[in-house]
N, C-alpha and C positions, 0 to 999 in steps of 0.2 A: 321524537327528538333525533337529531342527526348523530351518526357515529363520528366523534371528533378525532378518532384515531385513523380516519381514512387517509390514505396516501393519494395525493393529487398527481396526475399525470398529464403531460401534453398541454392542451389548451385549456384545461379546466381551471377555473378561477378559485383562488383561495377565498373562503368566506371572510367577511369583515368582522371585527370584534363586535360591532353594533348588531349584526345579524345573529351572531352566536348568542349574545345576551338576549335578544328577542326570543330566540328559540328556547332559552332556558327559562324565560319568564321573569327576568330581572332587568333593572334599568342598566343603561350603559355605564353610568357612574359607579353603581354597585359592583358591576363586573370588573371594572377598571381597578377598584379598591381590592377585590379578591386577587387579581393578577399581581398587584403590588405586594400583597400580603404573602403570597406564595413565593414570589421572587425574594423578598426579605428573609423568609424562612430558609430558602435554599442557600442564601449567601451569609447567613448568620454563623457565628463562631461555633455554636453548638452542632449545627448540622454539618459543618465542614469537617469536624473531628470524628464523624461517624465512619467506622472502617467499612470499606466495600469488600465483599467477599467474591472472589473469582474462583471458579472450578479450575482444577488442573487442566491446562490446555493441551493442544496438539501442535505439532510442528509439521509444516508442509515444505517439502523441498521441490522447488521447480527447477528441473534440470533442462538446460538448453544445450543441445549438441548440434553438430553439423548435419546429422540425419533426422533429427526431430526433437520433440518436446515430451517430457514425462513429468507427472506430478505424483510425488510419493508422500504419503502421510505416515508420520511416526508419532506414537503416543509414549509417554513416559520417558522422554529424552531429558536427561538432567543438565546437559550443557548444550547451548546453542552456539554454533560457530559464528564467529564475527566476520566482518568485511575483510576481505583479502586472504582469509585462511583457506588452505587447501583441503578438499574433501574427496575421498575416493569411494566411488560406487561401481565396483567391478561387475555386478550382476546386471547393470543396465547398459552395458557397452553395446549389446546387439540392438537395443531400442534407439539410443541416441548417438551412437558411433564413437563414444569416448567414455572412459572411466574416471579420468582426472578432471576435477572441477575446482573452481575458486568462487568464493562467496562475493557476489557482485553487490547485493544489498539485502537488507533484512527489514520486513515490515511486521508490525504488531496490530492486530485488530480485535475488538470485542465482538463476538457473535453469540447472542442469546446467553449471556453470563459466562461465556467460556472464552479464554484467551487463545487466539489462533495466530501463530507466528509463521510467516512465510519467508523462507530462505531461498533467494534467487541465485542459482548457480549457473555459471557459464563455463563452458569446457576450456581446458588449457591451464596455464599457470598465470597467476596474478603478477602484473608488472607495474611498479610505481611509475616508471618512464611512460608506459602507455596511458595510464590514468591521467597523467599531467598533459601528455600530448593531445589526448582526446578532448579533455576539458578546454585546452587552449584552441583547438580547432573549432569546437562548438561555439565558444565565446567570440571568436573572430570571424565566424560565418565562412570558414574555409571549405566546409563540406556542405553540399546541397542536402535539403531535408530528406529526399527519397533515399539517399545513401546512408544518412545518419539513422534512419528508421530500419534499415536493412541489417544492422548489427555491426559488431566489431570487425568481422572479417572484411566486409565491404568498405568500411572506413579505413582500415589498414591498407587495403588494396588501393584505395583512392589517394590517400595521403602519401604513402611510401612509394607508390608506383609513379606518381606525378609530382609530388612535392618533397622528395627525400632530401633535396639540397637546401631547403628553406629553414631547416632547424638544426 
């Protein structure tokens, strides 16, 4: 019998439900009923109230400076910084070129029963004006894609160097 936890890549075709039923030795209608029974069980009130246990997670800080990038993993952190807060990492100044960072974004992912929180930090100080201006420039397609992907420094150079009188 086929391993149904197989991950399909590239041009591989996903097996049809009928082919899975045939390999299991049951009819397609019986397999269809089992799928509906599992779905109904998962969506029932009893199953929805079952608590999910998650191990204490880790926090990763992704520091982006003008010299480079550094990923720092911290375990046992009780408070995760929020977007726009300032964070100081003086020990990584030689690696990234800066010690002052602001939280650009935060993402949470489950990996093998463990919560992994990634805090993306950019060097410098957070500016509400710059966030508004950057969002406006992206929305109005004022900045070409290659400059937008280059980061905030390139966007500021492009916008304020050539478009400073438009806003």
